[in-house]
C-alpha positions, -999 to 999 in steps of 0.1 A, spaced: 1 -3 -1 13 34 -7 24 55 23 3 86 23 -6 110 49 -24 144 49 -8 177 60 -28 205 75 -11 238 85 -27 263 107 -6 293 93 -13 318 124 -5 291 150 21 300 177 25 336 166 11 350 198 35 330 220 69 353 217 46 386 217 30 373 253 -8 366 239 -26 333 253 -32 321 216 -42 332 183 -78 328 183 -100 356 170 -89 392 176 -57 380 192 -43 374 158 -48 408 149 -33 418 180 -2 393 174 4 413 142 2 447 156 30 436 183 52 424 152 47 386 156 60 365 130 45 332 116 59 303 133 38 271 118 52 275 82 88 269 94 78 240 117 59 224 87 86 226 65 108 210 91 87 182 92 84 176 57 122 179 52 125 150 81 99 128 62 111 98 40 111 106 6 89 74 -2 58 92 15 31 110 -6 14 142 11 -20 155 6 -22 189 17 -48 222 12 -35 251 -8 -17 277 -3 -3 285 33 -23 258 48 1 231 34 10 235 -3 34 263 0 53 247 26 54 213 7 67 231 -23 94 248 0 106 215 14 112 200 -23 84 175 -24 76 179 -60 56 150 -77 47 135 -40 25 164 -35 -15 161 -40 -34 193 -33 -69 192 -22 -89 222 -30 -106 224 7 -95 263 13 -89 298 -1 -51 298 -19 -48 333 -11 -59 357 21 -67 348 56 -76 312 67 -101 302 91 -110 274 120 -136 265 94 -111 260 64 -95 235 88 -124 215 98 -134 213 60 -98 199 50 -97 177 76 -131 162 65 -119 159 30 -89 139 43 -108 114 60 -111 84 38 -81 93 16 -53 86 40 -48 67 72 -28 98 90 -39 135 96 -7 155 105 -15 190 115 9 219 127 -6 243 151 -17 240 189 -46 230 212 -70 251 191 -60 234 160 -66 199 173 -99 208 188 -108 220 149 -95 186 135 -108 161 163 -143 180 160 -143 165 124 -122 134 124 -140 118 153 -115 90 155 -121 78 117 -82 83 112 -54 86 134 -43 122 142 -6 138 150 2 173 157 36 188 148 38 215 178 34 248 168 9 263 190 10 286 221 -11 263 241 0 224 235 -18 208 264 -32 177 245 -19 144 242 -14 144 208 18 161 199 51 148 190 82 163 208 95 184 177 89 185 140 117 161 133 103 132 157 66 137 143 79 126 108 96 92 126 63 90 146 44 94 112 64 70 93 64 42 119 29 46 117 26 44 82 48 14 80 28 -5 105 55 -7 131 32 12 158 -6 11 166 -29 37 177 -38 48 212 -66 72 223 -51 105 235 -73 134 253 -76 168 233 -75 197 259 -76 233 262 -79 262 284 -112 268 299 -116 301 288 -142 313 316 -119 301 343 -94 321 330 -110 351 331 -114 344 367 -75 344 371 -77 302 374 -59 278 351 -83 249 345 -86 222 316 -112 211 296 -116 180 278 -129 185 243 -125 151 229 -102 122 221 -81 112 192 -65 81 180 -25 90 178 4 68 168 14 49 199 52 58 192 76 71 219 80 102 199 44 111 209 42 130 243 14 111 255 2 130 287 -15 161 286 -8 192 313 -18 181 346 -42 207 364 -29 190 397 -28 208 430 1 206 454 0 211 492 5 247 499 35 237 526 53 220 495 49 253 475 56 276 502 89 258 514 102 262 476 92 300 476 109 307 509 140 290 497 143 307 463 132 341 477 160 336 507 187 330 480 178 358 456 209 379 450 205 418 453 208 434 419 197 405 397 167 405 375 144 375 383 122 367 355 93 346 366 76 322 344 40 304 345 29 280 368 14 274 404 51 265 418 63 301 403 30 319 415 41 309 451 75 325 447 57 355 440 31 357 467 64 353 491 75 386 476 42 402 481 33 405 443 3 393 424 16 369 396 3 370 362 -13 333 358 0 324 323 27 350 317 62 364 329 67 387 357 101 405 367 115 414 399 146 428 414 155 437 449 119 425 456 103 450 434 79 446 406 96 460 374 79 441 345 44 424 344 30 398 318 61 402 297 65 394 261 98 386 245 104 422 236 95 433 271 119 412 282 147 420 259 142 458 272 145 446 308 176 430 303 194 460 284 185 479 319 195 448 341 220 425 322 224 404 352 196 384 352 181 347 360 149 330 351 125 310 371 107 281 354 86 249 364 80 220 339 47 213 326 32 188 347 22 159 325 49 167 298 80 175 313 86 204 289 109 231 306 109 255 277 88 257 243 54 250 256 33 276 275 64 299 275 75 308 243 78 344 254 113 330 267 125 331 231 162 318 221 174 355 222 161 360 258 177 326 268 211 335 255 210 367 270 203 353 302 225 325 301 219 287 301 234 286 334 211 311 349 178 291 343 165 283 380 142 253 377 117 246 407 90 220 408 67 202 435 85 171 446 59 151 439 58 164 403 95 161 397 97 123 412 69 113 386 91 129 356 120 107 341 135 137 324 128 170 314 124 182 276 132 215 256 120 226 222 128 263 217 128 261 180 167 267 179 183 232 178 220 246 188 204 261 218 182 231 228 215 210 223 232 235 248 202 233 271 205 193 272 222 174 302 217 173 339 200 202 358 191 206 395 156 211 404 144 230 436 119 206 450 118 219 489 137 243 511 172 234 507 163 204 486 172 197 453 167 166 425 186 162 395 171 157 360 180 149 327 173 173 299 167 157 267 
């Protein structure tokens, strides 16, 4: 049987990440453009396609939803275009759903490039009739349908098409927007998808877990007591880092980055540009981050404001990792996917994780 898959690209997915938006749905896309956001998904799609075996054919929508990326990747005669969306101009969630529906019955696997919002659109139509696999490119990626990287997505797709792995059911999650407006991080289950049961796929979604207040307070006390004078501390998303902010007497942005120096708040809900501006004024800096619970991603998921340029300015040795001990013990390793392979390589190795007052674990970054 001919090896063939469908590729659907959400060309605006992930654009809100570095500019500090929580997605690119609706008017957020226009806001992202105003803030100078650049497309992310097309490049991730090209990386996936160039990593794909040359004997695999690709079915794709026209224009920026797949055809353009396939031609840039040099697919040539291996590309088949399905006329399910506009060739030019803006695309919509309805275009994604229409193209997914057209692909059902024509291929055994739909690969999409986007985030949780794109996953929701596709699963709404596919309904477990074919397998689905996500190339990570969104701002929100809590669902268990994404490969670790575009290159790993290509490996997982090939293994599935060759019959080396079966499928398993995975949850499609997204942030509960009503809860988010109440300053709560809560995830909603929007459906399930069949995904290749390959090790390259991150099976677990984000854990909306709660940890003992005493556990978080112990971490917060230790971090705050060891903060250095004159050093800028950029505080990332998550409940563990939020406890550090509370210890400082600061109200923390739920899913964003805030910055403090000598106990003073000097930046709130920072995007990439905001961090770079602060780093000009305060070149001595550290970043405090916590891994996403069920996935173990330290960088590249839910914190894209922390761009490769910001990380390089701060220095890879000035990243402080904190996690509740119960979370850290469940994680066999930490992952990074900054979009910069050279930086990812520099970040790999063993890293200390603060899990209590004066207590650390060592986890490997892969």
